[in-house]
C-alpha positions as CSV (number, residue, x, y, z in Angstrom):
1,M,-34.5,-32.8,53.1
2,A,-33.2,-29.9,51.2
3,N,-34.6,-26.5,51.8
4,L,-36.8,-25.2,48.9
5,F,-36.0,-21.6,49.9
6,P,-32.3,-21.3,50.5
7,E,-30.8,-18.4,52.3
8,H,-28.8,-15.9,50.1
9,D,-26.5,-13.9,52.4
10,G,-29.3,-11.7,53.7
11,F,-30.8,-11.1,50.3
12,F,-34.6,-11.6,50.0
13,W,-36.5,-11.7,46.7
14,G,-38.1,-8.4,46.1
15,D,-35.1,-6.6,47.6
16,E,-33.4,-5.9,44.3
17,T,-33.3,-2.1,44.8
18,A,-31.3,-2.4,48.1
19,A,-29.0,-4.9,46.5
20,A,-28.3,-2.6,43.5
21,E,-27.6,0.3,45.9
22,A,-25.2,-1.8,47.9
23,E,-23.4,-2.9,44.8
24,T,-23.1,0.8,43.6
25,A,-21.7,1.8,47.0
26,A,-19.1,-1.0,46.8
27,I,-17.7,0.1,43.4
28,A,-14.5,2.0,44.0
29,F,-13.5,5.1,41.9
30,G,-9.8,5.6,42.3
31,R,-7.4,8.3,41.2
32,G,-5.1,8.1,38.2
33,W,-2.8,10.1,36.0
34,K,-3.8,12.8,33.5
35,F,-3.1,11.9,29.9
36,D,-3.2,14.3,26.9
37,Y,-4.5,12.2,24.0
38,G,-3.7,15.0,21.5
39,A,-0.1,15.1,22.5
40,G,0.1,11.4,23.2
41,E,1.8,11.8,26.6
42,F,1.1,12.3,30.3
43,V,0.4,15.8,31.6
44,V,3.3,17.2,33.6
45,T,3.1,19.8,36.3
46,P,5.4,22.8,36.3
47,G,7.4,20.9,39.0
48,G,8.1,18.1,36.6
49,R,5.7,15.5,38.1
50,I,2.9,13.7,36.3
51,A,-0.4,15.4,37.1
52,S,-2.9,13.4,39.0
53,A,-6.6,13.0,38.0
54,D,-9.3,12.8,40.6
55,A,-11.7,9.8,40.6
56,R,-14.1,11.2,38.0
57,E,-11.3,12.3,35.7
58,A,-9.7,8.9,36.0
59,W,-12.9,7.1,35.0
60,V,-13.4,9.4,32.0
61,Q,-9.8,8.8,30.9
62,W,-10.4,5.0,31.3
63,C,-13.5,5.4,29.0
64,E,-11.5,7.3,26.4
65,K,-8.6,4.8,26.5
66,A,-11.0,1.8,26.2
67,I,-12.5,3.3,23.0
68,R,-9.1,4.0,21.5
69,T,-7.4,0.7,22.4
70,P,-7.9,-2.1,19.9
71,R,-9.3,-5.2,21.6
72,Y,-7.2,-8.4,21.5
73,R,-4.1,-6.7,20.1
74,H,-2.1,-6.2,23.3
75,V,-1.5,-9.2,25.6
76,I,-1.3,-6.9,28.7
77,Y,-5.0,-6.2,28.5
78,S,-7.7,-8.8,29.1
79,S,-10.1,-9.8,26.3
80,D,-12.7,-7.6,27.9
81,Y,-10.7,-4.4,27.4
82,G,-10.8,-2.2,24.3
83,S,-13.0,-1.8,21.3
84,E,-13.2,-3.5,17.9
85,L,-13.6,-0.2,15.9
86,E,-10.6,-1.1,13.7
87,D,-12.7,-4.0,12.3
88,L,-14.8,-1.3,10.5
89,I,-11.9,0.2,8.6
90,G,-12.3,-0.6,4.9
91,S,-15.6,-2.5,5.5
92,G,-17.5,-0.7,2.8
93,Y,-20.8,-0.9,4.8
94,A,-23.5,1.7,4.5
95,H,-23.3,4.5,7.0
96,A,-26.4,3.2,9.0
97,V,-24.7,-0.2,9.4
98,V,-21.4,1.3,10.5
99,E,-23.2,3.6,13.0
100,S,-25.1,0.7,14.5
101,E,-21.9,-1.3,14.9
102,I,-20.0,1.7,16.4
103,E,-22.8,2.1,18.9
104,R,-22.7,-1.6,19.8
105,M,-18.9,-1.8,20.0
106,V,-18.5,1.4,22.1
107,T,-21.3,0.4,24.5
108,E,-19.8,-3.0,25.0
109,A,-16.3,-1.5,25.6
110,L,-17.5,1.0,28.2
111,L,-19.9,-1.3,30.1
112,A,-17.0,-3.6,30.8
113,D,-16.1,-1.3,33.6
114,R,-18.4,-1.6,36.7
115,R,-18.1,2.2,37.2
116,T,-20.1,2.8,33.9
117,G,-23.8,2.8,34.3
118,S,-25.0,3.5,30.8
119,V,-23.9,4.6,27.4
120,D,-26.5,6.4,25.1
121,R,-27.5,9.3,22.9
122,F,-25.1,8.6,20.1
123,S,-24.6,11.0,17.3
124,F,-22.5,10.7,14.2
125,A,-20.8,13.1,11.7
126,W,-19.3,11.9,8.5
127,D,-16.6,13.5,6.5
128,G,-15.6,11.3,3.6
129,D,-14.4,8.0,5.0
130,R,-14.1,9.4,8.6
131,C,-16.8,9.1,11.2
132,T,-16.8,11.2,14.3
133,L,-19.0,9.8,17.1
134,T,-20.3,11.5,20.2
135,C,-22.1,9.7,23.1
136,Y,-23.1,10.3,26.6
137,V,-21.6,8.1,29.3
138,T,-23.1,7.9,32.8
139,S,-21.3,6.5,35.8
140,V,-23.0,4.5,38.5
141,Q,-22.7,7.7,40.6
142,E,-24.8,9.5,38.0
143,D,-21.9,11.6,36.7
144,V,-22.5,12.3,32.9
145,E,-19.7,12.8,30.5
146,I,-19.8,13.5,26.8
147,L,-17.2,11.4,24.9
148,E,-16.1,12.1,21.4
149,S,-13.9,9.8,19.2
150,E,-13.5,9.1,15.5
151,V,-13.0,6.1,13.2
152,M,-11.1,6.8,10.0
153,G,-10.8,4.7,6.8
154,I,-14.4,3.5,6.7
155,G,-15.8,3.1,3.2
């Protein structure tokens, strides 16, 4: 007869907090390379090497790149990577609708990475057909970063 209460690798119902803590501990934050988005190139040290980014900087750079990269455009990235903000260009929607869609798209893009715990506190500034967005991104290690990006050509 089959057991009505199967074993789950040491996990017991009601032990969700311990499971969440174990999952957070297993998420690796690795190093990366510093990238200057304004210049469009990697940061180079005075010795001519590409500057390295610590674990937190690498995660923040991943977040910035995920927002800036159009989803589904480059075959090198999975369909989970990038954002669909380009879909809003020329949409002609009201500002409230665009802001709601930006919030949804950015949140989905950033939560695709297990290192990201939450995305919230969005604010928007409009200048003609350009929308500048600011949001708070919190890692699973409780590091908080303020990200800023813009979408142009909306309207």
